[in-house]
C-alpha positions as CSV (number, residue, x, y, z in Angstrom):
1,X,13.9,31.4,-12.9
2,X,15.5,28.4,-12.1
3,X,14.8,26.8,-8.5
4,X,16.9,24.6,-6.3
5,X,14.5,22.3,-4.8
6,X,16.0,20.0,-1.9
7,X,15.7,16.9,-0.1
8,X,17.3,17.0,3.6
9,X,17.4,13.7,5.2
10,X,15.5,13.1,8.2
11,X,12.9,15.9,7.6
12,X,9.8,15.3,5.5
13,X,8.9,17.0,2.4
14,X,10.9,19.3,0.3
15,X,12.6,22.5,0.5
16,X,13.7,25.4,-1.8
17,X,17.0,26.9,-1.5
18,X,16.2,30.7,-0.7
19,X,19.7,31.7,0.5
20,X,23.6,30.6,1.2
21,X,25.2,31.7,4.5
22,X,28.4,31.5,5.6
23,X,28.1,28.2,6.9
24,X,24.6,27.2,6.3
25,X,21.8,27.3,3.6
26,X,18.6,28.9,4.1
27,X,15.7,27.0,3.2
28,X,11.9,27.1,2.8
29,X,9.4,24.8,3.1
30,X,7.5,23.7,0.0
31,X,4.5,23.1,2.2
32,X,1.5,25.3,3.5
33,X,3.7,26.6,6.6
34,X,6.9,28.0,3.8
35,X,8.8,28.1,7.0
36,X,12.3,29.3,6.7
37,X,15.4,27.4,8.2
38,X,18.5,26.9,8.5
39,X,20.3,24.0,6.9
40,X,23.6,23.0,8.2
41,X,26.9,20.9,6.9
42,X,26.0,18.4,9.1
43,X,22.5,17.7,7.6
44,X,22.6,15.3,4.2
45,X,21.3,18.0,1.8
46,X,20.5,16.4,-1.6
47,X,19.3,18.6,-4.7
48,X,16.5,16.6,-6.4
49,X,18.6,17.5,-9.7
50,X,21.2,15.2,-8.5
51,X,19.0,12.3,-7.9
52,X,18.7,9.2,-10.4
53,X,17.0,5.8,-10.0
54,X,18.1,2.1,-11.2
55,X,17.2,0.8,-14.2
56,X,18.3,-2.3,-16.2
57,X,20.6,-0.1,-18.1
58,X,21.6,3.5,-16.9
59,X,20.1,5.3,-13.9
60,X,17.2,7.6,-14.9
61,X,17.5,11.3,-13.6
62,X,15.0,12.2,-11.2
63,X,13.5,14.8,-13.4
64,X,12.7,12.6,-16.8
65,X,11.0,10.4,-14.3
66,X,8.8,13.1,-12.9
67,X,8.2,14.3,-16.2
68,X,6.9,11.1,-17.4
69,X,4.7,11.1,-14.3
70,X,3.2,14.5,-14.7
71,X,2.5,13.6,-18.9
72,X,0.7,10.6,-17.4
73,X,-1.3,12.7,-14.8
74,X,-1.7,15.1,-17.1
75,X,-0.2,18.0,-14.6
76,X,-2.4,17.1,-11.9
77,X,-1.6,15.0,-8.4
78,X,-0.8,11.4,-8.5
79,X,-4.6,9.5,-9.0
80,X,-2.7,6.4,-7.7
81,X,-3.6,6.0,-3.6
82,X,0.1,5.2,-3.2
83,X,-0.2,5.3,0.4
84,X,-2.8,2.6,0.7
85,X,-2.0,0.4,-2.5
86,X,-0.5,-2.9,-2.5
87,X,3.0,-3.6,-3.5
88,X,1.7,-5.5,-6.6
89,X,-0.3,-2.1,-7.9
90,X,2.4,0.3,-6.7
91,X,5.1,-1.1,-9.2
92,X,2.6,-1.5,-11.6
93,X,1.5,1.6,-12.0
94,X,5.7,2.8,-11.5
95,X,6.3,0.4,-14.7
96,X,3.9,2.3,-16.7
97,X,6.5,5.5,-15.9
98,X,9.5,3.7,-16.0
99,X,9.3,0.5,-17.8
100,X,12.8,-0.7,-17.2
101,X,13.1,0.1,-13.7
102,X,15.4,-2.4,-11.5
103,X,13.0,-4.4,-9.5
104,X,15.7,-5.4,-6.7
105,X,17.2,-2.2,-6.1
106,X,13.7,0.1,-6.0
107,X,11.6,-0.4,-3.2
108,X,8.5,0.2,-2.6
109,X,9.2,3.0,-0.5
110,X,11.0,4.8,-3.2
111,X,8.3,4.9,-5.3
112,X,6.2,6.5,-2.5
113,X,8.9,9.1,-1.9
114,X,8.8,9.5,-5.6
115,X,5.0,10.1,-5.5
116,X,4.9,12.1,-2.5
117,X,7.9,14.7,-4.0
118,X,5.4,14.6,-7.0
119,X,2.5,15.8,-5.3
120,X,4.5,18.3,-3.2
121,X,5.8,19.9,-6.7
122,X,2.4,19.8,-8.2
123,X,0.8,21.4,-5.4
124,X,3.4,24.2,-5.5
125,X,2.9,25.0,-9.1
126,X,6.2,23.7,-10.0
127,X,5.4,21.3,-12.9
128,X,8.3,22.3,-15.4
129,X,11.0,19.7,-14.1
130,X,13.2,19.7,-17.1
131,X,13.7,23.5,-17.2
132,X,13.3,24.4,-13.7
133,X,15.2,22.1,-11.9
134,X,18.6,21.6,-13.8
135,X,21.6,20.3,-11.8
136,X,22.7,23.0,-9.2
137,X,25.7,25.2,-9.8
138,X,28.5,25.4,-7.3
139,X,32.0,24.4,-6.7
140,X,31.7,21.1,-7.9
141,X,29.8,21.0,-10.8
142,X,31.8,19.2,-13.0
143,X,32.3,16.5,-10.5
144,X,28.8,16.0,-10.4
145,X,28.2,15.8,-14.3
146,X,30.8,13.1,-14.0
147,X,29.4,10.9,-11.4
148,X,25.9,9.3,-11.5
149,X,23.6,10.5,-9.2
150,X,22.9,8.6,-6.0
151,X,19.6,7.1,-5.2
152,X,17.3,8.8,-2.5
């Protein structure tokens, strides 16, 4: 079953789409609480499948990067203590996963957020990033495939 995993600006963590209401989405937190709540049109909600990171060539979909991280970590949570390591250590580790990432446009906070999201997904048993999180289907699916995804 395909899962729609979402990031909501201003709210920590990740959320899974549970249902769609008339004026909102019902989402469930991917943490130990599994709390359900509405997400409204005023919230900046982004599907992880619609996010990409800058490289020196083309932007790389987040799912591809998460899969590379999963392969490096053998499906376990991130071994790097990314919250406390230096910028140099963080970037060297990330370069093993995505060697040609754009060093000017990808910030340390972006890399830390990626690792945080990866750990949340792994802790929730979501590791088949390529299959489980394809771009969401909706009224504008064709538009999304033509436009590059935004960086979070």
